[in-house]
C-alpha atoms as an extended CHARMM CRD file, in Angstrom:
* protein
*
        74  EXT
         1         1  MET       CA              3.5600000000      -14.3970000000       -6.4800000000  PROA      1               0.0000000000
         2         2  GLU       CA              4.2150000000      -16.4430000000       -3.3680000000  PROA      2               0.0000000000
         3         3  ALA       CA              2.4950000000      -15.5730000000       -0.1340000000  PROA      3               0.0000000000
         4         4  ALA       CA              4.8270000000      -13.4410000000        1.8900000000  PROA      4               0.0000000000
         5         5  THR       CA              5.3690000000      -14.1600000000        5.5240000000  PROA      5               0.0000000000
         6         6  ALA       CA              4.4670000000      -11.3350000000        7.8530000000  PROA      6               0.0000000000
         7         7  SER       CA              7.4590000000       -9.3870000000        8.9920000000  PROA      7               0.0000000000
         8         8  PRO       CA              7.6330000000       -7.9820000000       12.5120000000  PROA      8               0.0000000000
         9         9  VAL       CA              7.9230000000       -4.4670000000       11.0530000000  PROA      9               0.0000000000
        10        10  VAL       CA              4.6570000000       -4.7760000000        9.1360000000  PROA      10              0.0000000000
        11        11  GLU       CA              2.9260000000       -6.3150000000       12.1410000000  PROA      11              0.0000000000
        12        12  ARG       CA              3.9280000000       -3.2790000000       14.2160000000  PROA      12              0.0000000000
        13        13  ILE       CA              2.6720000000       -0.9470000000       11.4980000000  PROA      13              0.0000000000
        14        14  ALA       CA             -0.6690000000       -2.5970000000       10.8600000000  PROA      14              0.0000000000
        15        15  PRO       CA             -1.6800000000       -5.5160000000       13.0590000000  PROA      15              0.0000000000
        16        16  SER       CA             -5.2380000000       -5.2400000000       11.6650000000  PROA      16              0.0000000000
        17        17  GLY       CA             -3.9880000000       -5.7110000000        8.1010000000  PROA      17              0.0000000000
        18        18  LEU       CA             -5.1290000000       -2.2050000000        7.1510000000  PROA      18              0.0000000000
        19        19  MET       CA             -2.7130000000        0.7040000000        6.8930000000  PROA      19              0.0000000000
        20        20  THR       CA             -3.3150000000        4.4330000000        7.0020000000  PROA      20              0.0000000000
        21        21  THR       CA             -2.0800000000        6.6120000000        4.1610000000  PROA      21              0.0000000000
        22        22  GLU       CA              0.9920000000        7.4740000000        6.2250000000  PROA      22              0.0000000000
        23        23  GLN       CA              1.7610000000        3.8190000000        6.9760000000  PROA      23              0.0000000000
        24        24  ALA       CA              1.2200000000        2.7640000000        3.3660000000  PROA      24              0.0000000000
        25        25  ALA       CA              3.4390000000        5.6040000000        2.1680000000  PROA      25              0.0000000000
        26        26  ALA       CA              6.1970000000        4.4530000000        4.5260000000  PROA      26              0.0000000000
        27        27  TYR       CA              5.7620000000        0.8790000000        3.2660000000  PROA      27              0.0000000000
        28        28  LEU       CA              6.1550000000        2.0410000000       -0.3440000000  PROA      28              0.0000000000
        29        29  ALA       CA              8.8400000000        4.6220000000        0.5130000000  PROA      29              0.0000000000
        30        30  VAL       CA              6.8590000000        7.5210000000       -0.9360000000  PROA      30              0.0000000000
        31        31  LYS       CA              5.3130000000       10.6040000000        0.6390000000  PROA      31              0.0000000000
        32        32  PRO       CA              1.7050000000       10.4570000000        1.8750000000  PROA      32              0.0000000000
        33        33  ALA       CA              0.8870000000       13.2950000000       -0.5290000000  PROA      33              0.0000000000
        34        34  THR       CA              1.9530000000       11.0370000000       -3.4020000000  PROA      34              0.0000000000
        35        35  LEU       CA             -0.6910000000        8.4720000000       -2.4610000000  PROA      35              0.0000000000
        36        36  GLN       CA             -3.2680000000       11.2480000000       -2.1560000000  PROA      36              0.0000000000
        37        37  VAL       CA             -2.4400000000       12.4630000000       -5.6770000000  PROA      37              0.0000000000
        38        38  TRP       CA             -2.6060000000        8.9260000000       -7.0780000000  PROA      38              0.0000000000
        39        39  ARG       CA             -6.0360000000        8.4570000000       -5.4820000000  PROA      39              0.0000000000
        40        40  SER       CA             -7.5040000000       11.7660000000       -6.6250000000  PROA      40              0.0000000000
        41        41  THR       CA             -6.1350000000       11.6590000000      -10.1840000000  PROA      41              0.0000000000
        42        42  ASN       CA             -6.3290000000        7.8840000000      -10.6540000000  PROA      42              0.0000000000
        43        43  ARG       CA             -2.7810000000        8.1810000000      -12.0090000000  PROA      43              0.0000000000
        44        44  LYS       CA             -1.6870000000        4.8630000000      -10.5130000000  PROA      44              0.0000000000
        45        45  LYS       CA             -3.9410000000        1.8830000000      -10.0260000000  PROA      45              0.0000000000
        46        46  LEU       CA             -3.5560000000        1.2400000000       -6.3030000000  PROA      46              0.0000000000
        47        47  ALA       CA             -6.5440000000       -0.2230000000       -4.5030000000  PROA      47              0.0000000000
        48        48  TYR       CA             -7.6980000000        1.3270000000       -1.2570000000  PROA      48              0.0000000000
        49        49  VAL       CA            -10.6090000000        0.9130000000        1.1250000000  PROA      49              0.0000000000
        50        50  LYS       CA            -12.8160000000        3.5850000000        2.6300000000  PROA      50              0.0000000000
        51        51  VAL       CA            -13.6770000000        2.7960000000        6.2560000000  PROA      51              0.0000000000
        52        52  GLY       CA            -15.9750000000        5.3110000000        7.8790000000  PROA      52              0.0000000000
        53        53  GLY       CA            -14.6900000000        8.0120000000        5.5650000000  PROA      53              0.0000000000
        54        54  ASN       CA            -11.0450000000        7.1040000000        6.2400000000  PROA      54              0.0000000000
        55        55  VAL       CA             -8.7340000000        5.7240000000        3.5620000000  PROA      55              0.0000000000
        56        56  ARG       CA             -6.9710000000        2.4520000000        4.3480000000  PROA      56              0.0000000000
        57        57  TYR       CA             -4.6780000000        0.1990000000        2.3180000000  PROA      57              0.0000000000
        58        58  ARG       CA             -4.4080000000       -3.5740000000        2.5250000000  PROA      58              0.0000000000
        59        59  ARG       CA             -0.8980000000       -4.9810000000        2.6120000000  PROA      59              0.0000000000
        60        60  GLN       CA             -1.6790000000       -7.5080000000       -0.1310000000  PROA      60              0.0000000000
        61        61  ASP       CA             -2.7750000000       -4.6560000000       -2.4170000000  PROA      61              0.0000000000
        62        62  LEU       CA              0.4690000000       -2.7870000000       -1.7430000000  PROA      62              0.0000000000
        63        63  ASP       CA              2.4800000000       -5.9460000000       -2.4460000000  PROA      63              0.0000000000
        64        64  GLN       CA              0.5200000000       -6.4920000000       -5.6790000000  PROA      64              0.0000000000
        65        65  PHE       CA              1.1380000000       -2.8750000000       -6.6920000000  PROA      65              0.0000000000
        66        66  ILE       CA              4.8780000000       -3.4280000000       -6.1870000000  PROA      66              0.0000000000
        67        67  ALA       CA              4.7920000000       -6.6440000000       -8.2340000000  PROA      67              0.0000000000
        68        68  ASP       CA              2.7490000000       -5.0060000000      -11.0120000000  PROA      68              0.0000000000
        69        69  ASN       CA              5.2340000000       -2.1530000000      -11.2840000000  PROA      69              0.0000000000
        70        70  LEU       CA              8.3790000000       -4.2600000000      -11.3320000000  PROA      70              0.0000000000
        71        71  GLN       CA             10.6650000000       -3.0760000000      -14.1310000000  PROA      71              0.0000000000
        72        72  ASN       CA             13.4370000000       -4.9320000000      -15.9810000000  PROA      72              0.0000000000
        73        73  ALA       CA             12.8360000000       -8.1390000000      -14.0720000000  PROA      73              0.0000000000
        74        74  ARG       CA             14.1870000000      -10.3330000000      -16.8590000000  PROA      74              0.0000000000
């Protein structure tokens, strides 16, 4: 997968490179509760980081999750 250039939208969401559950959910177009279920049940393999007890997502992990779940690409 090629390195994606940073879009202005993503930079406004997460200039630090880490996104909250709400920001990551918006990026993936799912509800924050969906990410919480995936984390607690391990239903989907989506990496996250715990920072001081807070859950954060890295953009590259979200992009990899999208790539890994691409269907009917050929």
